[in-house]
N, C-alpha and C positions, 0 to 999 in steps of 0.2 A: 505494502502498502503505497501509497508515494501523493505528494500534497507540491502542486506551486512553488517555487519558489516569493512568486507574489500571496499566493496565501497562507505558507510559512511566517512572509513578514509584516501580515496585517495580524496573525497568532499571536501575542501578548501573553502572556503569562499569567499578567490580570483577567485575560477573555478566556484563556482556560477553563481557569478554575472558575469564572462564571456560566459557561456554556456549558452543563454536563455531556449534554449530546454532543459532543465533540468527539468523549472517547466511544471506541466502539471494542471489538475483539475482533482479533482474526483462528479465524477454525484451523490454519496451518499451525496455528500458537499453543494450539490448546491443547489439553492432558486430562480430556476427562471423557473418556470410553461413554460414560455412561450418559452424559450432560446432568453431570446431578446439583454442578456451579451453573446457574442464571445468572442474567444482565449484563446491563452495557452502561456507560459511560462514570459519572463517581457513585453509581450505585449496584453491588450485588446481593444474590440471595442462594442459600441452601437449604431443602426440602428434602431430604434422599434419608431411603429404607434401606438398609443391605444386608442382602437377603444370602450372601454366604453367611456359615456357621464355622467358615474355619480365617477369613482372608477380609483381613482391610481394606478398605477400598480408598485413595487414595486420588484426589486431585487438584487441577490447577488450572485458572483462567487469567488471560494476561491481559493488556491495555496494549493499542496501538503506539501508545505514545514511550521516548525515555525519558528516566526521572533519574535525579540522585537520591530523593529522598519523599518519603509521603508521609502524610498525618491521616490517621486511617481508623474510622473507629471499628472495630469488631462488636459483635454482637454474641455470644450461645444461648441459645431458647433455651427451655425446658430437661437443662441436663440433669444427671440422675444426680443422690446423693450417695451411693453408693458403689460407683463403680464412676462411668462416666462411655457418653457417646461416640465419644472422637473428638478431635482436637480441629480451629482451625486457627489460622494464622495469616504470613505474609510476607515473600515472600520479595527480596529487590538484589538490585546486579545482577540481574538474572541473561547471562549468554553463553555463546559457546563456547567451550572450554581454551580452542583456538584461540577467541578473539578474548580471554582470559587478561589480568594486567601484570603485567614482569612482578615480581617482586623480591624483596631482598634478605639473601640471608650471609649474616656479618658482611662483609666489603664485597663479598661476590652478587650481581644482579642476573635472578633464574628467568629467565625468558621460555613463555607456554609452549608445550612441544605437542602435546595435541593434535594429531589431525583430522579425526572422526568429526562430520558434519554434525551427527547426531552427541556425541556428547556436549555437558550445560555443567557448565557451575552455578552458582548464585549463596545465598545467602538467607535465612528464614527464619520466623520467629513465629511459635507456634502457643494455644494454649489450652486447656481445657480445666474441668472443673473432677476429683477424683476425687473419695474420700473426706465429702465435705469441706476441700479446700482450692483455691484459684490455684495454676501451676502451668508452668511456663520452662521453655526455652528458649534457645538463638545458635544456632548452627550453619555450619558452612560447608557446604557441598562441592565437590570436584568430579568432573565426567559422569555425572548421572545421563544414563541411556532409555531408562524403562523405571519412573514415576511407580508405577504398580509396586515393584520391588519391594521385599521389606526393608525396609527402611532408607530407603532411595539406589538398594542394588551393595549398599555402604558398608562390609561386613566389619570392615576393621576400623579405628580409630588414628587419624595422624596425630603423630606428635610434633612434625613442625609444618612451617606450610608449604616447605622447600617438598617435600614429599606430594603432599599434597595437589601439588601443582605438574611434577610430573612426571607420575605415572598416572596409568591412561587406565584403569580399574577404578573403580566408584568409589569411593573416600570423603572419612566426614570428619570437620574440625569440629568440637563444640566447644562453642565459644559462654553457653553460660548450661550447665550441666542439663539433661530432661532427668524428671521433671524436679524444677524448684520451686518452692514455697514458699522461705523466708517473710520474699522480698512482696508478696502481695499478698499481706493480712491486711491492708486497709479495701482490696476491693472485696463491696458486699456480694454476697448471692443472694438475691431476690428472693420475697417467699415464693417467686412460679421457675425459681431454681435457674431463673437467667439471669449471666454474665455479661460485665461489659465492662468494654476494658477501650480506651483512646492510648495509640503505639503511635509516636513519632518518630520517627527517622530520618534521621540527616546527615548528610558530612558536614566538617569543619575544613574551613582552608582560605587563603586567605582573598578578602575580597568578599568573603560569602557574605551571602543577602538574606540569612534566616536572619540575621538579626538579634535582638535578644538572646534569641540560647546561644549565637554565633558569642556575640559578645562575653556570657557566660561562660563559656567553655573554651575561651583564647586563648589562654596556657597549653590547648594541647595539639601534639603532628598535626600539620598539615595532613591530610589520605586520611584521619579520623572517622570515626561513624562512633554515633551515639544513637541508643535507644534509650525513649524514655517510655514510660505507661503510668497512664494516667489511670484517677479513680471517677475522674472528671473530667467536660470537654473542657480542655486547655484554653480554646478561645471563645469559650466566656466572658460574660460581666465579669465574675471575681476570680480572681487569680488564684488559681490553684500548683500545688508544689507535685510534681512525680510520686510515684512510691515508690519505683526500681527505674534505675538508671544505669545504662553499662555502655562504658567507652570501647569501642574497636579498633585496637593501635594497627598504626602505619603497616604490621608487618605479618596481619592478615588480612586486612582490604586489599594489599597491593596498591596503595596508591600513597604517593607523597605529594600531591596540590589536586588540585579539581580534581575529583574523579569522571570516569566517561559516562555517559548516560548510557546505560543501558535499562532494561525491560523491569518493569514491575508485573506484579499476580497475586492473586490471592490463592488463598488458600487451603484445603479442608481432607480431611481424615476420617472416614466411619467406621468404626467396629461393629466386628461379626457381626449380623441380627440387632443389627439399631439403627436408628433414625436421627440422623442431625440434622437441626436443625438453626438456623443463625443470616446474621446479614454484614453486609462490609458497604461502608460509607469512607469514601476516599476526602478527604475534607481540607487537603491541602497541600497541593504539588510543589517540586523544587525545580527550579531549573527542566521546566518541561516544556521547551521549545525545539526541540528533535521528533519525527517519526519516523518509528519503528518500518525501514524499508521489506517490503517478499516481496 
C-alpha cells in the first residue's frame, strides 16, 4: 500500500491522530487465520472462542502506518479469577529480521545476517488476569516465522542480544519476565472481572517531540525505549502517575538515536476452551508519518 508524496505531505501527525479512518489493516501482514481480531483505524476488538482442548490460539493484526511508539488502551473483559481466558497485548518495532537494527556487543557492531523473508523481529508487552492478580511481561522475539507455535517457536531464551540477532532460529529475550505481578497492584479488577490498562510506549532520542515524558527521561541514552503502564487515562484532565515503568536499554533496542519507524500491531492469545473478549484503542501515535509499503 502506497500513498503519493502529495498525500503524504498533507497527512501531518496531528491529522493522523484525528482521523481514525486513515488506519486500515493489510491482510497480507495479518497473522490471524481465524479472524479473531476485528477492527481498523484506532480501534480493534476480539471476541473469540478457542475450541481446541490443547492449543493456545495466537493472533496479531497490524496497521499500515509505521510508528516509533504508541499510547494504547487495552481492556480485557470477563476475565476469570481462578485462571485466565488469555492475554492481550501490543507489538512494536515489528520488522523483517533482515531489516532489524544492528546492535553493539562491547566495541563490535553486529549486523543482522538472517535473509529469510519470513523471519520477523518484534517487541511485545502482554497482560492477563490470573489467580485474581493482573500480570504482565515484556519480551523481544527474534526470527519468528510461525506465530501459532508455542512461545512463537522460541524454545530458548537468549542471554545476549548478539546471540538473538545473529541466530536464524527463533529466540526470546525476556525484558520483564512473565508473568510479573508486583508492579501492577494499583490496577483494579472491576466487579465484572474487567481489566483496563493504558500502555505508553515511546523512544528517547535527541529532539524527540514526546514532550514532558521525554524531559522526565532526558538522562537516558538516545535509542532507549520506555514502557509505562497506567491505571487511568494519562491524557485526562487529572495528572496520573504510571504504576509501572520499564526502560529498555540500547543494547536491547539496537538503536543509538531516533529509531527506525517499524510496524505496530495488536496481539492476543486465547487459552484452550476459553473465550477471550476485549478491545484496543490506539490513543496517540509517535512519529506516524510513513506508510508501510506492501
